[in-house]
C-alpha positions as CSV (number, residue, x, y, z in Angstrom):
1,X,156.6,104.1,-41.6
2,X,155.4,104.6,-38.1
3,X,153.4,101.5,-36.7
4,X,150.8,104.6,-35.8
5,X,150.1,105.1,-39.3
6,X,149.5,101.5,-40.2
7,X,146.5,101.9,-37.4
8,X,145.3,104.8,-38.3
9,X,144.9,103.9,-42.3
10,X,143.7,100.4,-41.3
11,X,141.0,102.2,-39.0
12,X,140.3,104.8,-41.4
13,X,139.6,102.1,-44.1
14,X,137.2,99.8,-41.6
15,X,135.5,103.4,-41.2
16,X,135.1,104.1,-44.9
17,X,133.9,101.1,-46.4
18,X,131.6,100.3,-43.2
19,X,130.2,104.0,-43.7
20,X,130.0,104.9,-47.2
21,X,131.3,102.3,-50.0
22,X,128.2,100.8,-51.8
23,X,127.2,97.2,-50.0
24,X,130.2,98.3,-47.0
25,X,128.4,96.2,-44.8
26,X,128.6,93.1,-47.2
27,X,132.2,93.6,-48.0
28,X,132.9,93.7,-43.8
29,X,130.7,90.3,-43.3
30,X,133.5,87.8,-44.0
31,X,135.3,89.8,-41.3
32,X,132.9,89.8,-38.8
33,X,132.7,86.5,-39.3
34,X,136.5,86.0,-38.9
35,X,135.8,87.6,-35.6
36,X,132.8,84.9,-34.8
37,X,135.9,82.2,-35.4
38,X,138.6,83.6,-33.4
39,X,135.9,83.9,-30.2
40,X,134.9,80.5,-30.7
41,X,138.2,78.7,-31.5
42,X,139.0,80.7,-28.2
43,X,136.8,78.4,-26.6
44,X,138.0,75.3,-28.2
45,X,141.7,75.6,-27.8
46,X,140.9,76.7,-23.8
47,X,139.5,73.5,-23.5
48,X,142.4,71.7,-25.2
49,X,144.6,73.6,-22.4
50,X,142.5,72.3,-19.8
51,X,142.3,68.8,-20.5
52,X,138.8,69.5,-21.8
53,X,137.2,68.3,-25.5
54,X,136.8,70.5,-28.4
55,X,134.7,68.6,-30.7
56,X,133.1,71.3,-33.3
57,X,132.3,75.0,-33.9
58,X,129.1,76.4,-35.7
59,X,129.2,80.0,-37.2
60,X,126.1,81.3,-38.1
61,X,124.8,83.4,-41.0
62,X,124.0,86.3,-38.2
63,X,127.3,86.5,-37.0
64,X,126.4,84.7,-33.7
65,X,128.6,81.0,-33.1
66,X,128.6,77.8,-30.9
67,X,131.6,75.9,-29.8
68,X,130.8,72.1,-28.7
69,X,133.5,72.3,-26.4
70,X,133.6,71.1,-22.6
71,X,136.2,71.0,-19.1
72,X,135.7,69.6,-16.3
73,X,133.0,71.7,-13.7
74,X,134.4,74.1,-12.3
75,X,137.7,76.6,-13.1
76,X,138.4,74.5,-16.0
77,X,134.8,74.9,-17.1
78,X,135.1,78.7,-16.4
79,X,138.3,78.9,-18.5
80,X,136.6,77.2,-21.4
81,X,133.9,80.4,-21.6
82,X,136.1,83.2,-20.2
83,X,138.4,82.1,-23.6
84,X,136.3,82.8,-25.9
85,X,135.2,86.4,-24.3
86,X,138.8,86.8,-24.2
87,X,140.2,85.6,-27.6
88,X,139.1,88.4,-30.0
89,X,141.0,91.5,-27.9
90,X,144.4,89.2,-27.2
91,X,144.8,88.4,-30.7
92,X,143.8,91.9,-31.8
93,X,146.2,93.5,-29.3
94,X,148.9,91.0,-30.1
95,X,148.4,92.1,-34.2
96,X,148.2,95.7,-33.0
97,X,150.9,95.7,-30.7
98,X,153.6,93.4,-32.3
99,X,153.0,93.1,-36.6
100,X,154.8,96.4,-37.6
101,X,157.0,95.2,-40.1
102,X,156.2,93.4,-43.8
103,X,158.1,89.8,-43.1
104,X,155.9,89.7,-39.8
105,X,152.9,90.7,-41.4
106,X,153.7,88.3,-44.2
107,X,154.3,85.2,-41.3
108,X,150.9,86.6,-39.4
109,X,148.8,86.1,-42.6
110,X,149.9,83.0,-43.7
111,X,149.7,81.4,-39.7
112,X,146.3,82.6,-40.0
113,X,145.3,81.2,-43.2
114,X,146.6,77.8,-42.7
115,X,145.0,78.0,-39.2
116,X,141.7,78.9,-40.6
117,X,142.5,75.8,-43.4
118,X,142.6,73.4,-40.2
119,X,139.8,74.7,-38.6
120,X,137.5,73.8,-41.6
121,X,138.9,70.7,-42.0
122,X,138.8,69.5,-38.3
123,X,136.1,71.7,-36.5
124,X,134.0,73.9,-38.3
125,X,130.5,72.0,-39.3
126,X,127.9,74.7,-40.1
127,X,127.1,75.9,-43.8
128,X,127.7,79.7,-43.1
129,X,131.1,78.6,-41.6
130,X,131.9,76.4,-44.8
131,X,130.8,79.0,-47.2
132,X,132.4,82.5,-45.5
133,X,135.6,80.8,-43.9
134,X,137.0,79.6,-47.1
135,X,137.1,83.1,-48.7
136,X,138.7,84.8,-45.6
137,X,141.5,82.3,-45.2
138,X,142.0,82.5,-49.4
139,X,142.4,86.4,-49.3
140,X,144.8,85.8,-46.3
141,X,147.0,83.4,-48.4
142,X,146.7,85.4,-51.2
143,X,147.7,88.5,-49.8
144,X,150.7,86.7,-47.9
145,X,151.9,84.8,-50.9
146,X,151.1,87.2,-53.8
147,X,149.3,90.2,-52.7
148,X,151.4,93.8,-52.2
149,X,154.1,92.3,-53.6
150,X,155.2,95.8,-54.9
151,X,154.9,97.3,-51.8
152,X,154.9,94.8,-48.6
153,X,154.5,97.5,-46.3
154,X,150.4,96.9,-47.4
155,X,150.6,93.8,-45.9
156,X,150.9,95.2,-42.4
157,X,148.0,97.7,-43.0
158,X,145.9,94.2,-43.8
159,X,147.1,92.7,-40.5
160,X,146.1,95.6,-38.9
161,X,142.7,95.9,-40.2
162,X,141.9,92.5,-38.8
163,X,143.4,94.0,-35.6
164,X,141.1,97.0,-35.5
165,X,138.0,94.8,-36.6
166,X,139.0,93.0,-33.6
167,X,139.5,95.6,-31.1
168,X,135.9,97.2,-32.5
169,X,134.1,93.7,-32.3
170,X,135.7,93.9,-28.9
171,X,134.8,97.3,-27.6
172,X,131.0,97.0,-29.2
173,X,129.7,93.5,-29.8
174,X,131.5,91.6,-26.9
175,X,130.8,94.4,-24.6
176,X,127.4,94.4,-24.9
177,X,127.3,90.5,-24.8
178,X,129.2,90.5,-21.8
179,X,126.1,91.8,-19.4
180,X,123.7,89.5,-20.7
181,X,122.6,86.6,-18.7
182,X,120.9,84.8,-22.1
183,X,121.3,84.8,-25.2
184,X,120.2,83.3,-28.6
185,X,122.2,81.2,-30.5
186,X,121.1,79.5,-33.8
187,X,117.8,80.2,-32.9
188,X,117.9,78.3,-29.3
189,X,118.1,80.4,-26.3
190,X,121.3,79.4,-24.0
191,X,123.5,80.7,-20.6
192,X,125.6,83.5,-21.9
193,X,128.8,82.7,-21.8
194,X,129.7,85.3,-18.7
195,X,126.9,83.6,-17.1
196,X,128.7,80.1,-17.1
197,X,131.9,82.3,-16.1
198,X,130.0,83.0,-12.9
199,X,128.3,79.6,-12.2
200,X,132.1,78.2,-12.1
201,X,134.0,80.7,-10.7
202,X,131.2,82.1,-8.1
203,X,130.1,85.9,-8.0
204,X,127.4,87.7,-10.0
205,X,127.6,87.5,-13.5
206,X,127.5,91.2,-13.8
207,X,130.8,91.9,-12.1
208,X,132.5,89.3,-13.9
209,X,131.3,91.4,-17.3
210,X,133.0,94.3,-15.5
211,X,136.1,92.7,-15.2
212,X,136.0,90.7,-18.3
213,X,135.6,94.3,-20.1
214,X,138.1,96.0,-17.8
215,X,141.0,93.5,-19.1
216,X,139.8,93.5,-22.5
217,X,140.2,97.1,-22.8
218,X,142.9,97.8,-20.9
219,X,144.9,94.9,-23.0
220,X,143.3,97.1,-26.3
221,X,144.7,100.7,-25.0
222,X,148.4,98.9,-23.8
223,X,148.6,97.2,-27.2
224,X,147.3,100.8,-29.1
225,X,150.1,102.3,-26.6
226,X,152.7,100.1,-27.4
227,X,151.9,100.8,-30.9
228,X,151.5,104.0,-31.0
229,X,155.4,104.9,-29.1
230,X,157.1,102.7,-31.6
231,X,159.9,104.0,-33.8
232,X,159.5,103.6,-37.9
233,X,159.8,100.4,-39.0
234,X,162.4,99.9,-41.6
235,X,161.5,97.4,-44.7
236,X,164.0,94.1,-44.2
237,X,166.4,95.3,-46.7
238,X,170.1,93.3,-46.6
239,X,173.2,95.4,-46.1
240,X,176.5,94.5,-45.4
241,X,176.3,95.6,-41.8
242,X,172.9,93.2,-41.4
243,X,169.3,92.8,-41.7
244,X,166.4,95.2,-40.8
245,X,163.9,93.9,-37.8
246,X,160.7,93.1,-38.9
């Protein structure tokens, strides 16, 4: 099966569930919170990468979130602010571009489940996060371990669903968010991420919003083109001539 077909099936599943399935919004709600988790974890990991602090993260019922992650004022704090904005398009692009075989999909699902569990233990503190994220972690772990055992390529579609959801979040929620100077999170008005990027790097926040949007859309476009042009991926079957790639 060509990678493009997995992406199309995943996109169709997300659209049909969201638009036509009874309670479709509620079915997709955990995945919406998953995109928030990726965003907030992007802030936290960026802080650690520049020598800052990552204390905790909150995920709220309206799908907003807040990472208590800090870098030194200046370019480091700017990187922390940008890290959350770019995390969903980077992760989504990587999933779309590179997870085309059943074995690789299984590894990615297991890694994401383990990362969710680790973050729940170490960083997540909000009630919504502590209730919803374990559901996502269990679903990912089950899919990697036992799910689709008889149809392993379906795991590729499951991973592509995550990629599509992250891509859609980037093209809808993030694109509007990067042009806001202030946001309300947990009932409190705060400077937006793009405000902090502009404050620490200089320039107007709208120009940085355009730059972040262009980069995010470019990453998603490149990853989709890459996957679209790939040859069919064989299942990882052993033979006397070697092993098929995943």
